FITORBA-283117 format. One line per field, with one value per residue (C-alpha): residue number from 1; chain; residue in one letter; y, x, z. Coordinates in Angstrom, 2 decimals. Each point is the difference from the previous one (the first is absolute). Layout:
// residues N
seq (NUM, ...)
mol (A, ...)
type (A, ...)
north (Y, ...)
east (X, ...)
up (Z, ...)
END
This chain:
// residues 524
seq (1, 2, 3, 4, 5, 6, 7, 8, 9, 10, 11, 12, 13, 14, 15, 16, 17, 18, 19, 20, 21, 22, 23, 24, 25, 26, 27, 28, 29, 30, 31, 32, 33, 34, 35, 36, 37, 38, 39, 40, 41, 42, 43, 44, 45, 46, 47, 48, 49, 50, 51, 52, 53, 54, 55, 56, 57, 58, 59, 60, 61, 62, 63, 64, 65, 66, 67, 68, 69, 70, 71, 72, 73, 74, 75, 76, 77, 78, 79, 80, 81, 82, 83, 84, 85, 86, 87, 88, 89, 90, 91, 92, 93, 94, 95, 96, 97, 98, 99, 100, 101, 102, 103, 104, 105, 106, 107, 108, 109, 110, 111, 112, 113, 114, 115, 116, 117, 118, 119, 120, 121, 122, 123, 124, 125, 126, 127, 128, 129, 130, 131, 132, 133, 134, 135, 136, 137, 138, 139, 140, 141, 142, 143, 144, 145, 146, 147, 148, 149, 150, 151, 152, 153, 154, 155, 156, 157, 158, 159, 160, 161, 162, 163, 164, 165, 166, 167, 168, 169, 170, 171, 172, 173, 174, 175, 176, 177, 178, 179, 180, 181, 182, 183, 184, 185, 186, 187, 188, 189, 190, 191, 192, 193, 194, 195, 196, 197, 198, 199, 200, 201, 202, 203, 204, 205, 206, 207, 208, 209, 210, 211, 212, 213, 214, 215, 216, 217, 218, 219, 220, 221, 222, 223, 224, 225, 226, 227, 228, 229, 230, 231, 232, 233, 234, 235, 236, 237, 238, 239, 240, 241, 242, 243, 244, 245, 246, 247, 248, 249, 250, 251, 252, 253, 254, 255, 256, 257, 258, 259, 260, 261, 262, 263, 264, 265, 266, 267, 268, 269, 270, 271, 272, 273, 274, 275, 276, 277, 278, 279, 280, 281, 282, 283, 284, 285, 286, 287, 288, 289, 290, 291, 292, 293, 294, 295, 296, 297, 298, 299, 300, 301, 302, 303, 304, 305, 306, 307, 308, 309, 310, 311, 312, 313, 314, 315, 316, 317, 318, 319, 320, 321, 322, 323, 324, 325, 326, 327, 328, 329, 330, 331, 332, 333, 334, 335, 336, 337, 338, 339, 340, 341, 342, 343, 344, 345, 346, 347, 348, 349, 350, 351, 352, 353, 354, 355, 356, 357, 358, 359, 360, 361, 362, 363, 364, 365, 366, 367, 368, 369, 370, 371, 372, 373, 374, 375, 376, 377, 378, 379, 380, 381, 382, 383, 384, 385, 386, 387, 388, 389, 390, 391, 392, 393, 394, 395, 396, 397, 398, 399, 400, 401, 402, 403, 404, 405, 406, 407, 408, 409, 410, 411, 412, 413, 414, 415, 416, 417, 418, 419, 420, 421, 422, 423, 424, 425, 426, 427, 428, 429, 430, 431, 432, 433, 434, 435, 436, 437, 438, 439, 440, 441, 442, 443, 444, 445, 446, 447, 448, 449, 450, 451, 452, 453, 454, 455, 456, 457, 458, 459, 460, 461, 462, 463, 464, 465, 466, 467, 468, 469, 470, 471, 472, 473, 474, 475, 476, 477, 478, 479, 480, 481, 482, 483, 484, 485, 486, 487, 488, 489, 490, 491, 492, 493, 494, 495, 496, 497, 498, 499, 500, 501, 502, 503, 504, 505, 506, 507, 508, 509, 510, 511, 512, 513, 514, 515, 516, 517, 518, 519, 520, 521, 522, 523, 524)
mol (A, A, A, A, A, A, A, A, A, A, A, A, A, A, A, A, A, A, A, A, A, A, A, A, A, A, A, A, A, A, A, A, A, A, A, A, A, A, A, A, A, A, A, A, A, A, A, A, A, A, A, A, A, A, A, A, A, A, A, A, A, A, A, A, A, A, A, A, A, A, A, A, A, A, A, A, A, A, A, A, A, A, A, A, A, A, A, A, A, A, A, A, A, A, A, A, A, A, A, A, A, A, A, A, A, A, A, A, A, A, A, A, A, A, A, A, A, A, A, A, A, A, A, A, A, A, A, A, A, A, A, A, A, A, A, A, A, A, A, A, A, A, A, A, A, A, A, A, A, A, A, A, A, A, A, A, A, A, A, A, A, A, A, A, A, A, A, A, A, A, A, A, A, A, A, A, A, A, A, A, A, A, A, A, A, A, A, A, A, A, A, A, A, A, A, A, A, A, A, A, A, A, A, A, A, A, A, A, A, A, A, A, A, A, A, A, A, A, A, A, A, A, A, A, A, A, A, A, A, A, A, A, A, A, A, A, A, A, A, A, A, A, A, A, A, A, A, A, A, A, A, A, A, A, A, A, A, A, A, A, A, A, A, A, A, A, A, A, A, A, A, A, A, A, A, A, A, A, A, A, A, A, A, A, A, A, A, A, A, A, A, A, A, A, A, A, A, A, A, A, A, A, A, A, A, A, A, A, A, A, A, A, A, A, A, A, A, A, A, A, A, A, A, A, A, A, A, A, A, A, A, A, A, A, A, A, A, A, A, A, A, A, A, A, A, A, A, A, A, A, A, A, A, A, A, A, A, A, A, A, A, A, A, A, A, A, A, A, A, A, A, A, A, A, A, A, A, A, A, A, A, A, A, A, A, A, A, A, A, A, A, A, A, A, A, A, A, A, A, A, A, A, A, A, A, A, A, A, A, A, A, A, A, A, A, A, A, A, A, A, A, A, A, A, A, A, A, A, A, A, A, A, A, A, A, A, A, A, A, A, A, A, A, A, A, A, A, A, A, A, A, A, A, A, A, A, A, A, A, A, A, A, A, A, A, A, A, A, A, A, A, A, A, A, A, A, A, A, A, A, A, A, A, A, A, A, A, A, A, A, A, A, A, A, A, A, A, A, A, A, A, A, A, A, A, A, A, A, A, A, A, A, A, A, A, A, A, A, A, A, A, A, A, A)
type (M, I, P, G, H, H, W, A, R, N, F, T, V, T, D, D, D, I, E, Y, L, T, N, Y, L, L, E, R, E, T, P, L, S, S, A, E, L, A, R, A, L, V, E, R, R, L, A, L, D, A, A, A, F, Q, E, Q, F, R, N, A, R, V, Y, N, P, A, Q, S, Y, A, V, G, D, R, V, V, F, P, V, F, D, Y, A, L, G, T, V, E, A, V, R, R, G, D, N, P, E, Y, G, E, F, S, V, I, A, V, A, F, D, N, S, A, N, G, G, T, R, E, F, A, A, E, L, Q, V, P, H, K, L, S, Q, T, T, D, S, E, I, I, I, N, P, N, E, L, S, V, D, E, V, M, A, A, E, G, D, T, I, I, G, L, V, D, E, R, L, S, E, T, P, E, L, V, I, L, A, N, K, W, F, P, R, A, L, M, L, E, V, N, E, G, H, L, M, L, A, E, A, V, L, D, L, A, G, G, G, P, M, D, A, G, A, I, L, Q, Q, I, G, G, L, G, D, A, P, Q, A, L, Q, E, F, S, L, N, Y, A, L, S, R, D, E, R, F, D, E, V, G, P, A, G, Q, V, W, W, Y, L, T, R, L, E, P, E, E, V, R, Q, T, P, A, M, L, R, Y, D, E, I, E, Y, D, R, E, L, L, T, P, E, M, L, A, L, E, A, E, I, D, D, E, L, S, P, L, K, A, P, Q, N, V, G, P, E, I, T, V, T, L, I, Y, P, H, R, R, V, G, T, L, P, L, N, A, K, M, R, H, I, F, P, T, A, H, R, T, Q, R, I, W, V, R, L, V, D, G, Q, D, G, E, E, Y, Q, G, W, V, V, R, R, A, R, Y, V, Y, G, L, A, P, F, Y, R, K, H, K, L, P, V, G, A, Y, V, T, V, R, P, G, D, A, P, D, Q, I, V, V, N, F, H, A, Y, R, P, R, T, E, W, I, R, L, I, D, V, K, N, G, Q, L, T, F, E, N, H, K, R, S, I, G, A, E, Y, D, D, L, M, I, V, G, A, D, D, L, A, A, V, D, A, L, F, A, S, T, Q, Q, S, R, R, T, L, N, A, M, L, R, Q, L, I, S, E, L, S, R, L, T, P, Q, G, T, V, H, A, K, T, L, Y, S, A, V, N, I, L, R, R, C, P, P, G, P, I, F, A, T, L, A, N, D, P, D, F, E, H, V, G, N, H, Y, W, K, L, A, S, N, S)
north (-0.32, 0.27, -1.95, -3.30, -0.09, -2.66, -2.04, 0.05, -0.24, -3.79, -0.25, -3.04, -1.35, -3.65, -2.65, 0.43, 3.71, -0.72, -2.47, 2.63, 2.65, -2.39, -0.81, 3.70, 0.67, -2.92, 1.35, 3.58, -0.93, 3.28, 0.55, 1.70, 1.63, -1.14, 2.99, -0.97, -3.63, 1.04, 2.10, -2.93, -2.24, 2.53, 0.30, -3.79, -0.14, 2.69, -1.87, -3.24, 1.83, 1.47, -3.39, -1.65, 2.71, -0.42, -3.76, 0.30, 2.25, -1.66, -0.40, 2.08, 3.07, 3.16, 0.25, 2.40, 0.13, 0.88, -3.24, -3.47, -3.08, -3.76, -2.77, -0.85, 3.49, 1.26, 3.55, 2.39, 2.80, 2.95, 1.63, -3.08, 0.19, -2.00, -2.94, -2.81, -2.20, -2.36, 0.49, -2.91, 1.06, 2.61, 1.08, 2.82, 3.08, 1.39, 3.78, 2.29, 2.97, -1.68, -1.59, -3.31, -1.32, -3.22, -1.04, -2.13, -2.07, 0.11, -2.42, 1.70, -1.92, 1.53, -0.46, 3.25, 1.81, -1.37, -3.51, 0.31, 3.40, 1.33, 2.87, 1.74, -0.71, 1.20, 3.18, 2.52, 3.07, 2.04, -1.18, 1.37, -3.42, -0.33, 3.26, -0.30, -3.64, -1.60, -3.60, -1.19, 1.47, -0.98, 2.26, -1.34, 2.27, -1.03, 0.79, 2.03, 1.19, -1.06, 3.62, 0.22, -3.16, 0.96, 3.53, -1.32, -3.05, -0.10, 0.08, -2.92, -2.09, 0.71, -1.04, -3.30, -0.74, 0.84, -2.28, -2.99, 0.60, -0.01, -3.54, -1.20, -1.61, 0.02, 3.79, 2.30, 3.67, 2.77, 3.74, -0.71, -1.88, -3.67, -2.51, -3.82, -1.67, -2.35, 2.84, 1.62, 0.41, -1.61, 2.45, -1.82, 0.89, 1.51, 2.47, 0.87, 0.57, 2.31, 1.87, 0.38, 1.39, 2.50, 1.27, 0.10, 2.29, 2.18, 0.52, -2.56, 1.34, 0.62, -1.52, -1.67, -3.38, 1.57, 1.94, -3.05, -2.19, 2.54, -0.22, -3.80, -0.73, -1.17, -3.46, -1.07, 0.93, -0.10, 3.08, 2.78, 0.00, -3.73, 0.48, 2.77, -1.98, -3.09, 2.01, 1.88, -3.28, -1.51, 3.11, 0.02, -3.49, 0.89, 1.78, 1.85, 2.21, 2.25, 1.36, 3.70, 1.58, 2.10, -1.19, -0.94, -0.26, -2.97, 1.24, -2.01, 0.82, -2.10, -0.83, 0.16, 3.55, 1.41, 2.36, -1.73, 2.32, -1.40, -3.68, 0.32, 2.45, 2.48, -0.42, 3.47, -0.88, -3.37, -0.09, -2.56, -0.02, 1.25, -1.43, 2.59, 0.53, 2.28, 0.51, 2.30, 2.45, 2.87, 1.42, 2.90, -2.44, -1.91, 3.26, 0.91, -3.49, 0.47, 3.44, -1.41, -2.91, -2.19, -2.87, -2.47, 1.24, -2.17, 2.63, -0.62, 1.41, 3.01, -0.41, 3.32, 1.91, 3.11, 0.09, 0.84, -1.59, 1.65, -1.99, 1.17, -1.39, -1.85, -0.77, -3.60, 0.90, 3.10, -1.97, -2.94, 2.07, -1.43, 1.05, -1.80, -2.05, 0.92, -0.29, 3.12, -0.53, -3.39, 1.93, 1.75, -2.58, -3.10, -3.02, -2.89, -3.07, -2.41, 1.36, 1.19, 2.55, 2.53, 2.20, 3.61, 3.33, 2.63, 3.47, 3.05, 2.44, 2.93, -0.55, -3.15, -2.15, -3.72, -2.62, -3.77, -1.02, -3.18, -0.73, -2.74, -1.15, -2.47, 2.30, 3.06, 2.47, 1.68, 0.03, 2.35, 3.48, 0.50, 2.17, 2.08, 0.59, 0.86, 2.37, 2.05, -0.45, -1.06, -0.36, -2.65, 1.33, 1.48, -0.28, -2.04, -0.07, -2.84, -0.20, -2.27, 0.90, -0.16, -3.76, -2.96, -0.42, 3.71, 1.68, 3.69, 0.78, 3.58, 2.29, 3.53, 1.98, 3.52, 2.14, -1.61, 1.76, -0.62, -1.60, -1.63, -3.78, -2.98, -1.45, -3.61, -0.65, -3.21, 0.27, -2.95, -2.37, 1.99, 2.01, 3.68, 3.13, 3.62, 2.99, 1.29, 2.29, -1.64, 1.19, -1.48, 0.41, -2.29, -0.02, -2.36, -1.15, 1.86, -2.73, -2.66, 1.79, -1.13, 0.42, -2.01, 0.96, -3.24, -2.67, -2.68, 0.51, -0.22, -3.16, -1.54, 0.91, -1.58, -3.22, -0.15, 0.64, -3.04, -2.13, 1.27, -0.60, 3.03, 0.10, 2.63, 1.24, 0.60, 1.81, 2.28, 0.91, 0.97, 1.87, 1.99, 0.92, 1.27, 1.70, 1.73, 2.03, 1.79, 1.56, 2.46, -2.14, -3.11, -2.06, -2.02, -0.53, -3.60, 0.63, 1.17, -3.17, -2.10, 1.73, -0.44, -3.67, -0.81, 1.22, -2.87, -2.69, -0.30, 0.30, 1.18, 2.42, -2.59, -1.69, 3.38, 1.52, -3.13, 0.02, 3.67, -0.68, -3.15, 0.95, 2.15, 1.48, 2.14, 2.78, 1.41, 3.77, 0.54, 0.52, -3.07, 1.42, -2.22, 0.33, -2.26, -0.50, 1.72, -3.32, -1.66)
east (-8.60, -1.46, -3.29, 0.57, 3.77, -0.12, -2.56, 2.04, 3.51, 0.18, -2.14, 0.74, -1.68, -0.95, -0.96, -3.58, 0.22, 1.20, -2.85, -2.44, 1.40, -0.04, -3.65, -0.68, 1.35, -1.99, -3.20, 0.61, 1.14, 1.91, 3.77, 1.10, 3.20, 2.11, -1.30, -3.62, 0.66, 1.89, -2.97, -2.35, 2.25, 0.16, -3.78, -0.30, 2.53, -1.87, -3.28, 1.58, 1.48, -3.39, -1.68, 2.67, -0.40, -3.74, 0.35, 2.58, -2.26, -3.30, -2.11, 2.53, -0.94, 1.96, 1.00, -2.24, 0.39, -3.68, -1.11, -0.37, 1.81, -0.34, 2.57, 0.76, -0.70, 2.48, 1.22, 2.17, 2.05, 0.70, 2.36, 2.27, 0.25, -3.21, 1.20, -2.59, -0.72, -2.50, -1.72, 1.10, -1.47, -2.32, 0.10, -1.35, 2.18, 1.10, 0.57, -2.30, 0.80, -1.61, -3.04, -1.20, 1.85, 1.53, 3.43, 0.57, 3.13, 0.90, 2.43, 1.53, 0.51, 3.46, 2.28, 1.77, -2.98, 0.58, -1.52, -3.01, -0.96, -2.92, -2.34, -2.92, -3.52, -3.51, 1.62, -2.57, 2.25, 0.86, 3.01, 1.39, -0.14, -3.65, -0.76, 2.06, -0.15, -2.82, -0.10, -1.89, 2.18, 3.60, 1.84, 3.08, 2.86, 2.09, -2.71, 1.58, -1.21, 1.61, 0.98, 1.81, 2.01, 0.92, 0.95, 2.32, 1.57, -1.37, 3.34, 1.36, -3.15, -0.20, 3.65, -0.60, -3.12, 1.79, 2.91, -2.26, -2.16, 3.15, 0.67, -3.46, 0.07, -3.80, 0.07, 1.35, 0.91, -0.12, 0.27, 0.00, -3.32, -0.54, -2.38, -0.47, 1.55, -2.99, -2.41, 2.09, -1.87, 1.41, 1.78, 0.86, 2.21, -2.97, -0.54, 3.71, 0.06, -2.99, 1.70, 3.11, -2.09, -1.72, 3.34, 1.41, -2.83, 0.69, 3.60, 1.28, -1.81, -0.20, -3.38, -1.40, -1.73, -3.45, 0.45, 1.43, -2.91, -2.48, 1.58, 0.25, -3.46, 0.96, 0.59, -3.58, -2.39, 2.44, 0.37, 1.96, 2.71, 0.61, 0.12, 2.57, 2.11, -0.01, 0.93, 2.71, 1.45, 0.00, 1.60, 2.69, 1.08, 0.28, 3.12, -2.01, -1.43, 1.84, -1.51, 0.84, -2.37, 1.11, -0.66, -3.63, -0.66, 0.31, 0.50, 1.14, 2.18, 1.11, 3.64, 0.90, -1.38, 1.93, 2.81, 3.31, 1.61, -2.38, 0.46, 3.79, 2.18, 1.49, 3.76, 0.75, -1.70, 1.70, 2.61, 2.78, 0.81, 3.43, 1.46, 1.49, 0.85, -2.58, 2.44, 1.87, -2.91, 0.48, -2.94, -0.02, -0.20, -2.82, -1.88, 0.45, -1.13, -3.17, -0.54, 0.24, -2.29, 0.74, -2.47, 2.90, 1.63, -0.42, -1.99, -2.73, -3.40, -0.74, -2.82, -1.61, 0.05, -1.88, -2.97, 2.35, 3.32, 2.72, 2.46, 2.82, 0.03, 3.10, 0.78, -1.30, -3.40, -0.28, 0.95, -2.34, -2.87, -0.02, 0.11, 1.99, -2.00, 2.31, -0.48, -2.16, -1.96, -1.21, -2.16, -1.75, -0.39, -2.17, 2.20, -2.42, 2.06, -2.13, 1.00, 3.23, -1.48, -2.65, -1.91, -0.38, -1.20, 2.72, -1.50, 1.90, -0.08, 0.43, -3.06, -1.81, 0.81, 0.08, 2.49, -0.05, 2.65, 1.42, 1.60, 2.59, 0.63, 2.84, 2.13, -0.94, -1.17, -3.16, -0.46, -2.05, 1.50, 1.62, -2.87, 0.03, 3.76, -0.11, -2.97, 1.67, 3.57, 1.27, 3.80, 2.03, 0.35, -3.51, -1.93, -3.18, -2.69, -2.44, -3.10, -3.08, -3.01, -3.67, -0.26, 2.23, 1.18, 0.70, 3.38, 0.65, 3.40, 1.23, 3.04, 0.79, -0.45, 1.11, 0.18, 2.72, 3.35, 3.33, 2.58, 3.41, -0.11, 2.26, -0.73, 0.85, 2.08, 1.51, 3.48, 2.08, -2.14, 0.44, -2.45, 0.92, -1.70, -0.19, -1.75, -2.80, -2.98, -3.40, -3.53, -1.15, -3.46, 0.18, 1.87, 2.96, 3.07, 2.90, 2.40, -1.89, -1.40, 1.23, -1.38, 0.35, -0.66, 1.04, -1.88, 0.79, 3.72, -0.42, -2.10, 2.72, 2.65, -2.09, -0.32, 3.72, 0.82, -2.09, 1.89, 3.44, -0.62, 2.07, 0.77, -1.51, 3.52, 0.71, -3.31, 0.61, 3.52, -1.25, -3.05, 1.96, 2.50, -2.77, -2.23, 2.83, 0.73, -3.33, 0.80, 2.74, 0.89, 0.46, -2.12, -3.20, -2.79, -0.94, -3.62, 1.22, 2.06, -3.01, -2.11, 2.71, 0.74, -3.67, 0.20, 2.38, -1.36, -2.64, 1.66, -1.10, 2.21, 1.45, 2.48, 0.98, 0.76, 1.85, 2.15, 0.86, 0.99, 2.02, 1.93, 3.13, -0.58, -2.77, 0.59, -2.71, 0.28, -2.96, -3.78, -0.46, 2.30, 2.59, 2.86, 2.57, 3.05, 3.11, 1.80, -2.86)
up (28.37, -3.51, -0.30, -1.74, 0.57, 2.71, -1.92, -3.24, 1.51, -0.24, -3.13, -2.16, -3.11, 0.37, -2.55, 1.22, -0.80, -3.53, -0.49, 1.22, -2.36, -2.94, 0.67, 0.49, -3.50, -1.41, 1.49, -1.07, -3.53, -0.03, 0.05, 3.22, 1.20, 2.94, 1.95, -0.66, 0.95, 3.13, 1.04, -0.57, 2.10, 2.84, -0.09, 0.30, 2.84, 1.91, -0.49, 1.24, 2.99, 0.85, -0.31, 2.15, 2.61, 0.12, 0.26, 2.76, 2.07, -0.87, 3.18, 1.93, 2.07, 0.53, 3.65, 1.94, 3.82, 0.37, -1.66, 1.53, -1.34, 0.38, -0.10, -3.62, -1.39, -2.59, 0.71, -2.06, 1.59, -2.36, 2.54, -0.25, -3.81, -0.38, 2.06, 0.14, 3.01, 1.64, 3.37, 2.24, 3.32, 1.58, 3.67, 2.12, 0.31, 3.37, 0.05, 2.04, -2.27, -3.01, 1.62, -1.33, -3.07, -1.29, -1.15, -3.10, -0.62, -3.70, -1.62, -3.06, -3.22, -0.32, 3.00, -0.95, 1.47, 3.49, 0.09, 2.39, 1.37, 2.07, -0.94, 1.65, -1.26, 0.91, 1.27, 1.31, 0.22, -3.13, -2.02, -3.25, -1.68, 0.96, -1.75, -3.18, -0.97, -1.92, 1.13, -3.05, -2.84, -0.67, -2.48, -1.79, 1.12, -3.02, -2.54, -2.82, -3.36, -3.26, -0.61, 3.35, -0.64, -3.58, 1.00, 2.71, -1.66, -3.55, -1.79, 2.03, -0.45, -3.74, -0.38, 1.82, -2.03, -3.25, 0.89, 0.71, -3.06, -2.14, 1.23, -1.04, -3.48, -0.23, -0.27, -2.69, 0.36, -2.56, 0.61, 3.75, -0.12, 0.85, -1.47, 0.07, -2.99, -0.22, -0.77, -2.71, -3.26, -3.12, -2.28, -3.22, -2.94, -1.81, 2.82, 0.01, -3.76, 0.31, 2.82, -2.15, -2.85, 2.30, 1.32, -3.51, -1.12, 3.06, -1.09, 2.47, 3.06, 2.81, 0.81, 3.09, 0.05, 0.27, -3.23, -1.78, 1.17, -1.26, -3.45, -0.15, 1.43, 3.49, 1.43, 0.57, 2.81, 2.91, 2.21, -1.69, 2.67, -0.57, -3.78, 0.34, 2.45, -2.23, -3.08, 1.86, 1.21, -3.49, -1.53, 2.69, -1.08, -3.70, -1.29, -2.62, 2.74, 2.42, 3.22, 0.08, 2.55, 2.99, 3.55, 0.47, -3.75, -2.38, -3.55, -3.00, -2.99, -2.92, 0.59, -3.71, -0.29, 2.93, -1.05, -0.66, 2.55, 2.62, -0.82, -0.29, 1.90, -2.51, -0.47, 1.37, 3.29, 0.49, 2.71, -0.18, 3.69, 0.99, 3.19, 2.32, 3.66, 1.64, 2.86, -2.39, -0.01, 2.43, 1.96, -2.48, -2.91, 1.64, 0.53, -3.68, -1.02, 2.04, -1.54, -3.53, 1.01, -3.00, -0.21, -0.16, 3.21, 3.13, 1.88, 2.54, -0.85, 2.22, 2.49, -0.80, -3.25, -1.00, -2.38, -2.89, -1.00, -2.09, -2.11, -2.26, -3.54, -1.10, -3.64, -0.25, 1.49, -2.18, -3.13, 0.62, 1.42, 3.52, 3.63, 2.71, 2.47, 2.85, 3.75, 0.22, -3.21, 1.20, 2.48, -2.90, -2.74, 0.49, 0.60, 0.62, 0.89, -1.98, -3.42, -1.60, -2.42, 0.97, -2.44, 1.07, -1.38, -0.07, 0.16, -1.25, 2.89, -2.41, -2.22, 1.22, -3.03, 0.84, -1.16, 0.39, 2.49, 1.47, 3.35, -0.53, 3.55, -0.44, -2.15, 2.10, -2.60, -1.26, -3.77, -2.16, 0.54, -3.44, -1.39, 3.19, -0.21, -3.70, 0.32, 2.71, -1.32, 3.40, 0.19, 1.75, 3.55, 0.12, 3.27, -0.51, 2.69, 0.58, 2.18, 0.23, -2.12, 0.85, -0.70, 1.01, -3.61, -0.56, 0.52, -0.63, -1.54, -0.07, 0.04, 1.11, -3.20, -0.79, -3.14, -2.17, 0.15, -1.62, 2.29, -0.30, 0.41, -0.67, -3.44, -0.83, -3.09, -1.35, -1.58, -1.11, 2.00, 3.22, 2.07, 0.08, 1.34, -1.05, 1.60, -2.23, 0.36, 0.09, 0.79, 3.33, 1.52, 3.03, 3.29, -0.02, 1.91, -1.61, 1.12, -1.96, -3.03, -3.44, -3.50, -3.19, -3.62, -1.71, 1.92, -2.58, 0.56, 3.77, -0.39, -2.17, 2.57, 2.76, -2.02, -0.73, 3.66, 1.01, -2.50, 0.98, 3.70, 1.02, 3.72, 2.24, 0.81, -3.69, -0.49, 2.98, -1.14, -3.45, 1.34, 2.61, -2.70, -2.28, 2.57, 1.85, -3.14, 0.45, 3.41, 0.98, 3.02, -2.13, 2.41, -0.38, 2.55, 0.90, -1.06, -3.43, -0.34, 1.01, -2.65, -2.66, 0.78, -0.50, -3.59, -0.70, 2.32, 2.72, 3.39, 3.47, 1.96, 2.41, -2.38, -1.48, 3.39, 1.17, -3.16, 0.51, 3.61, -0.74, -3.17, 0.48, -3.48, 1.55, 2.50, 2.26, 0.38, 2.37, -0.18, -2.25, -2.70, -1.67, -2.44, -1.59, 2.19, -1.30, -0.49, -1.92)
END
């Protein structure tokens, strides 16, 4: 059995424990995490256990058959799981093989150990207990180190401590650290105005509390950790300031200076949810949905992903300058639960240039890629790779580049208020999905068509009929792949694959011809 498992199995956090931890924080005058407080509590419990053990066995002797005992002596028996008893009687032993010896009758404190039992004493012949047992020293068999307990059951104990601390109004938590409300330093409006000015001069941020305190002159002579905690707490309660640090970091940014596309989800990324029956999706459709991995699809996050993730750009992300925060990407980008917007550094994997980026958790996108896309002229349908950088706030964004060559691609055109497509030659220098690639010369016209589509509230069925009609003209077979339809629909409105696939499967106007290819039914 793992050391500490038995000891921690029935671990509970009592009111006395909470009082101890509160006093511990008061004495330390330093904010501490749930893990640090759990460790302190385990250390206290172990000390109390050791003291209780010593008290229980005070004046007791370890049983040794070579020793003599008197009525009233307290004796402990390690071979019986440290059972403790009292000598009630002593008599002479009668066994010629052992010579002269005595027999002691021991009444055990716990009846589970047999009530009263007899043992040899003053034994003259050799015996293994006589040779291996020190009658003067009693060692606690349950004595564990804090490290052993935390290694075995640390996660469980930390969770229990965190739960009880959350129910304690005398404590406040910020960035996973706890502190008594009574010891919080005063942060007044003057301090907050100075902090706002400091961040304003820094272009909005990000800055941590230590850097802000250095600029505003601190909060008195209190320990630095307490000053930072108090300022962080005050900033967290003021809407002028937004916490934007990755996990383990508390950074601040002025809310009013955050990009508009971060504070409000861009129109092209907003999804007006379409109800559909997922039972209509075939196993092949579900597999294609997982392959596309749209951030709006109801997919479970994979348990294991590689060090690098590849996503395929669709029109709205390419137009706005974002990346999807899909099931796989959430393993790469910092997604601290305490904040909705996280500031990151996006590093160009081609030349090392850095861009300011933002992880917008609730809306599931990463903003700040527009300069990267423009510089490398990435098309819709391009494969973009993402991997962690050298620091928690650093993400490397890249693509598979090659010498630009002229290729035929679908080009978006707007005619009479309708989306049309033509095959045209364009210079491409990045690997892409040929089923999803599209180009656009007149972005203003496409933007206007998108806006009018939102106002007209066209149904998904109507969009698919018009798109299949247009796209099928570009292929000799007169068919359109489901991925191509997904890419095209998202030029007109944001939509994950699920509703598109369900509409194709449920509407008799659409005919499946195999391998995810569709055409308009002959009677439509």
